[in-house]
C-alpha positions as CSV (number, residue, x, y, z in Angstrom):
1,M,-157.9,10.3,-107.8
2,T,-154.8,8.6,-108.6
3,D,-153.8,5.0,-107.8
4,N,-150.9,6.4,-104.7
5,T,-154.7,8.0,-103.1
6,K,-156.5,5.2,-103.5
7,A,-154.2,2.8,-102.1
8,I,-153.2,5.4,-98.7
9,I,-157.4,5.7,-98.5
10,N,-157.9,1.6,-98.6
11,A,-155.0,1.4,-95.9
12,I,-156.6,3.9,-93.8
13,K,-159.8,2.4,-93.9
14,D,-158.2,-0.8,-93.4
15,T,-156.7,0.2,-90.6
16,G,-159.4,1.9,-89.1
17,Y,-161.7,-1.5,-89.1
18,I,-158.4,-3.2,-87.3
19,V,-158.4,-0.5,-85.0
20,L,-162.4,-0.8,-83.9
21,G,-162.0,-4.7,-84.1
22,I,-159.1,-4.7,-81.9
23,A,-161.4,-2.7,-79.2
24,S,-164.5,-4.6,-79.8
25,A,-162.8,-7.5,-79.0
26,A,-161.3,-6.6,-76.5
27,F,-163.9,-5.2,-74.5
28,G,-165.6,-8.6,-75.3
29,L,-163.2,-10.4,-73.5
30,E,-162.6,-8.0,-70.4
31,G,-166.3,-7.0,-70.1
32,F,-167.9,-10.1,-70.2
33,L,-166.1,-13.3,-70.8
34,L,-163.1,-13.3,-68.9
35,P,-164.2,-11.9,-65.4
36,N,-166.9,-14.6,-65.6
37,R,-164.6,-17.5,-66.8
38,F,-166.7,-17.6,-70.4
39,I,-165.1,-18.8,-73.2
40,D,-165.6,-18.9,-77.1
41,G,-164.3,-21.1,-79.8
42,G,-161.1,-21.4,-81.7
43,A,-157.9,-19.8,-81.1
44,T,-159.5,-17.2,-78.6
45,G,-161.5,-20.0,-76.6
46,I,-158.3,-21.8,-76.0
47,S,-156.4,-18.9,-74.4
48,L,-159.7,-17.9,-72.4
49,L,-159.8,-21.6,-71.3
50,I,-156.0,-21.9,-70.3
51,S,-156.2,-18.3,-68.6
52,G,-159.2,-19.6,-66.5
53,I,-157.5,-22.6,-65.1
54,T,-154.4,-20.7,-64.8
55,D,-152.8,-17.8,-63.9
56,I,-151.6,-16.8,-67.3
57,P,-152.3,-13.5,-68.5
58,L,-154.7,-13.2,-71.3
59,A,-152.6,-11.2,-73.3
60,I,-149.8,-13.4,-73.2
61,L,-151.5,-16.3,-74.4
62,I,-153.5,-14.5,-77.1
63,V,-150.1,-14.4,-78.8
64,V,-149.0,-17.6,-77.8
65,V,-151.7,-19.4,-78.7
66,N,-151.8,-17.8,-82.3
67,I,-148.3,-18.7,-83.2
68,P,-148.8,-22.1,-84.3
69,F,-152.1,-20.5,-86.8
70,L,-149.9,-17.9,-88.0
71,I,-147.2,-20.4,-88.9
72,F,-150.2,-22.4,-91.1
73,G,-151.2,-19.2,-92.2
74,Y,-147.9,-18.7,-93.9
75,R,-147.6,-22.0,-95.4
76,V,-151.5,-21.6,-96.8
77,V,-152.1,-17.5,-97.4
78,G,-148.7,-16.4,-97.8
79,R,-146.6,-13.8,-95.9
80,G,-148.4,-10.8,-96.5
81,F,-151.2,-12.2,-94.6
82,V,-149.2,-13.1,-91.9
83,V,-147.9,-9.9,-91.2
84,R,-151.5,-8.5,-91.0
85,A,-152.9,-10.9,-88.6
86,A,-149.3,-10.9,-86.5
87,L,-150.2,-7.0,-86.2
88,A,-153.8,-7.3,-85.4
89,I,-153.2,-10.1,-82.6
90,L,-150.4,-7.9,-81.1
91,G,-152.8,-5.3,-81.1
92,L,-155.3,-7.0,-79.3
93,A,-153.0,-8.1,-76.7
94,G,-151.4,-5.1,-76.1
95,C,-155.3,-3.4,-75.7
96,L,-156.0,-6.4,-73.2
97,A,-152.8,-5.8,-71.4
98,L,-152.7,-1.7,-71.2
99,F,-155.9,-0.8,-70.8
100,E,-158.6,-2.4,-68.0
101,F,-162.2,-2.5,-69.3
102,P,-164.9,-2.7,-66.4
103,E,-167.1,-5.7,-65.9
104,V,-170.4,-4.6,-67.1
105,T,-172.5,-7.5,-65.9
106,D,-172.2,-10.9,-64.1
107,D,-175.3,-12.4,-65.2
108,P,-174.6,-15.5,-67.3
109,L,-177.3,-15.1,-70.4
110,L,-176.2,-11.7,-71.0
111,V,-172.6,-12.3,-70.6
112,S,-172.5,-15.1,-73.1
113,V,-174.6,-13.1,-75.7
114,F,-173.2,-9.6,-76.0
115,G,-169.4,-11.1,-75.0
116,G,-169.8,-13.2,-78.4
117,F,-171.5,-10.5,-79.9
118,F,-169.1,-7.8,-79.2
119,L,-165.9,-10.1,-79.7
120,G,-167.6,-11.8,-83.5
121,A,-168.1,-8.2,-84.1
122,G,-164.5,-7.7,-83.5
123,I,-163.5,-10.5,-85.2
124,G,-165.2,-9.6,-88.2
125,L,-164.2,-6.0,-88.6
126,S,-160.5,-7.3,-88.1
127,I,-161.1,-9.7,-91.2
128,R,-162.4,-6.5,-93.4
129,G,-159.7,-4.7,-93.2
130,G,-157.4,-7.7,-93.9
131,G,-156.5,-8.9,-90.8
132,V,-157.2,-11.2,-88.7
133,L,-157.6,-11.9,-84.5
134,D,-158.5,-15.6,-84.7
135,G,-156.5,-17.9,-86.7
136,T,-158.9,-21.4,-86.5
137,E,-159.7,-21.0,-89.8
138,V,-156.4,-21.0,-91.3
139,L,-155.4,-24.4,-89.1
140,A,-159.2,-25.6,-90.8
141,I,-157.8,-25.0,-94.1
142,F,-154.7,-26.8,-93.9
143,L,-156.0,-29.9,-92.2
144,S,-158.7,-29.7,-94.7
145,K,-156.5,-30.3,-97.8
146,K,-154.4,-32.5,-95.8
147,L,-157.6,-35.2,-94.6
148,R,-159.6,-34.1,-97.4
149,V,-162.2,-33.3,-95.5
150,K,-164.6,-29.9,-95.4
151,I,-163.4,-26.7,-93.5
152,G,-166.8,-26.3,-91.8
153,D,-166.5,-29.6,-90.0
154,V,-162.8,-29.3,-89.2
155,I,-163.9,-26.0,-87.5
156,I,-166.7,-28.2,-86.0
157,L,-164.4,-30.7,-84.4
158,I,-161.5,-28.1,-83.2
159,N,-164.6,-26.7,-81.1
160,L,-166.4,-29.2,-80.0
161,L,-162.7,-30.3,-78.6
162,I,-162.2,-27.2,-76.9
163,F,-165.9,-27.3,-75.0
164,V,-165.4,-30.6,-74.3
165,A,-162.4,-29.9,-72.3
166,A,-164.5,-26.7,-71.1
167,A,-166.9,-28.8,-69.4
168,Y,-164.4,-31.4,-67.8
169,L,-162.1,-28.3,-66.8
170,L,-164.5,-25.5,-66.0
171,S,-167.8,-27.1,-65.7
172,F,-170.8,-28.3,-67.6
173,E,-172.8,-25.3,-67.1
174,V,-169.9,-23.0,-68.2
175,A,-169.3,-25.2,-71.2
176,L,-173.0,-25.2,-72.9
177,Y,-172.9,-20.9,-72.0
178,S,-169.5,-20.9,-73.9
179,M,-171.5,-22.7,-76.5
180,L,-174.3,-19.6,-76.7
181,T,-171.5,-17.8,-76.5
182,Y,-169.5,-18.9,-79.6
183,L,-173.0,-19.3,-81.2
184,A,-173.5,-15.2,-80.6
185,A,-169.9,-14.3,-81.6
186,S,-170.1,-16.4,-85.1
187,K,-173.6,-15.1,-86.5
188,T,-171.9,-11.6,-85.6
189,L,-169.0,-12.5,-87.4
190,D,-170.7,-13.4,-90.5
191,F,-173.5,-10.3,-90.3
192,V,-170.3,-7.9,-90.1
193,V,-168.1,-9.6,-92.8
194,D,-171.0,-9.6,-95.2
195,G,-172.8,-6.8,-94.0
196,I,-176.8,-6.3,-95.0
197,E,-175.9,-6.4,-98.4
198,E,-175.3,-10.1,-98.5
199,Y,-175.3,-11.4,-102.6
200,H,-177.6,-14.4,-103.5
201,G,-176.8,-15.8,-107.1
202,V,-180.3,-16.3,-108.5
203,T,-181.4,-18.7,-111.8
204,V,-184.5,-18.6,-113.2
205,I,-185.9,-21.2,-115.2
206,S,-189.0,-19.8,-117.3
207,E,-191.0,-19.5,-120.9
208,Q,-191.0,-15.8,-119.7
209,S,-187.2,-15.2,-119.9
210,E,-187.4,-12.2,-121.9
211,A,-190.0,-10.5,-118.9
212,I,-188.1,-11.9,-116.2
213,R,-184.7,-10.4,-118.0
214,H,-186.8,-7.0,-118.8
215,M,-188.0,-7.1,-114.8
216,L,-184.6,-7.6,-113.3
217,I,-183.0,-4.6,-115.4
218,E,-185.8,-2.1,-114.9
219,K,-187.1,-3.1,-111.9
220,L,-184.4,-4.1,-109.5
221,G,-181.9,-2.6,-111.8
222,R,-179.4,-5.5,-111.5
223,G,-177.5,-7.0,-114.2
224,V,-178.4,-10.3,-116.0
225,T,-176.7,-13.1,-117.7
226,L,-178.9,-15.1,-120.1
227,L,-177.7,-19.2,-120.6
228,P,-179.0,-21.5,-123.3
229,A,-181.3,-24.2,-121.7
230,R,-183.2,-27.4,-122.4
231,G,-185.8,-29.0,-120.5
232,G,-185.2,-32.6,-119.8
233,Y,-187.7,-34.0,-117.9
234,R,-189.8,-34.8,-120.9
235,V,-190.5,-39.0,-121.1
236,S,-190.7,-38.3,-125.0
237,G,-187.4,-36.9,-126.0
238,V,-189.2,-33.7,-126.9
239,H,-187.1,-31.0,-124.9
240,Q,-188.3,-27.8,-125.3
241,S,-185.1,-24.8,-125.6
242,Y,-185.3,-21.3,-123.4
243,E,-183.1,-19.2,-121.8
244,A,-182.1,-19.5,-118.4
245,V,-181.6,-16.4,-116.6
246,F,-178.9,-15.2,-114.1
247,T,-178.5,-12.3,-111.5
248,V,-177.2,-11.5,-108.5
249,I,-179.3,-9.8,-106.1
250,T,-179.3,-9.4,-101.7
251,R,-181.0,-10.8,-99.4
252,L,-183.2,-7.5,-99.0
253,E,-184.5,-7.6,-102.5
254,I,-184.6,-11.6,-102.7
255,S,-188.9,-11.3,-101.0
256,R,-189.6,-8.4,-104.4
257,L,-188.1,-10.6,-106.6
258,Y,-190.9,-13.3,-105.3
259,R,-193.3,-10.4,-105.8
260,E,-192.4,-9.6,-109.2
261,L,-192.0,-13.1,-110.8
262,E,-195.3,-14.6,-109.3
263,R,-197.0,-11.7,-111.5
264,I,-194.9,-12.9,-115.1
265,D,-194.5,-16.8,-113.9
266,P,-196.4,-18.0,-110.9
267,G,-194.6,-21.5,-112.6
268,A,-191.2,-20.5,-112.7
269,F,-188.0,-22.9,-111.6
270,V,-186.2,-20.6,-109.1
271,V,-182.7,-21.8,-107.6
272,M,-180.8,-19.3,-105.3
273,H,-177.8,-19.4,-103.0
274,R,-175.2,-17.6,-100.9
275,I,-172.3,-16.2,-102.6
276,S,-169.4,-15.6,-100.5
277,D,-167.8,-13.2,-102.7
278,T,-167.9,-11.2,-106.0
279,R,-165.3,-9.7,-108.3
280,G,-165.8,-7.9,-111.7
281,G,-169.8,-7.1,-113.6
282,M,-172.3,-5.3,-112.5
283,I,-173.1,-6.2,-108.8
284,K,-173.6,-2.6,-107.3
285,K,-177.3,-2.2,-108.1
286,R,-177.5,0.6,-110.8
287,R,-179.5,3.4,-110.3
288,L,-183.5,3.6,-112.4
């Protein structure tokens, strides 16, 4: 397969993700959230809030509210990102303006959960296609660099202000349901972006490092890296040398890893953390 063919296939795949994301987000907005005046976090939540207290169409607000985020995106990420994001946002606005989705339910709990689910899935699919339907995280990155705070703290602060405004302008009950919508959307977005194969980095420190290395390769089909290590907890100053084993597994393999380690060395010290991205090396599981 030539490089041009791969590029065309990837472009078609990315476009498909963005189109599906637009359809899912539009359905979540018009079929659940907008008719019941529920909101979400981020730029979408701001658009829904303004639409709930004015007669301005949501399709227009989606574009106008995201313009500042796109400007920040140009400064933080680059022109290519802004072009893809602008096309995705215009596509969502066009879908909202041209198509009418029926109201699915007026039950507040179902509206908040499933409205958030479809909206989060839409944003996640768009991200997998290289676009974005909500530019809040771009602003958060920009502000975190300026204010020297964590990105997550900035996002929480932005959404807190949105929900406080919703409680004042709409109602306290709507604000509470909207927080549930945001939680459903964010969890769905994480699942769609990370997928079922969410990766975890695992470091195992044990005197049985060779047996653990063999188990990871032969039974789990994973690549490993051996790191020279010395124990530092002995008061006497005599530190034992051994090899720490590092590997990357999916969350579905965590329980199996623990079972295998229990057989080899029940006292093994295990450090595990989520990995947001991987590149190169042997990440995909090899065939056993």
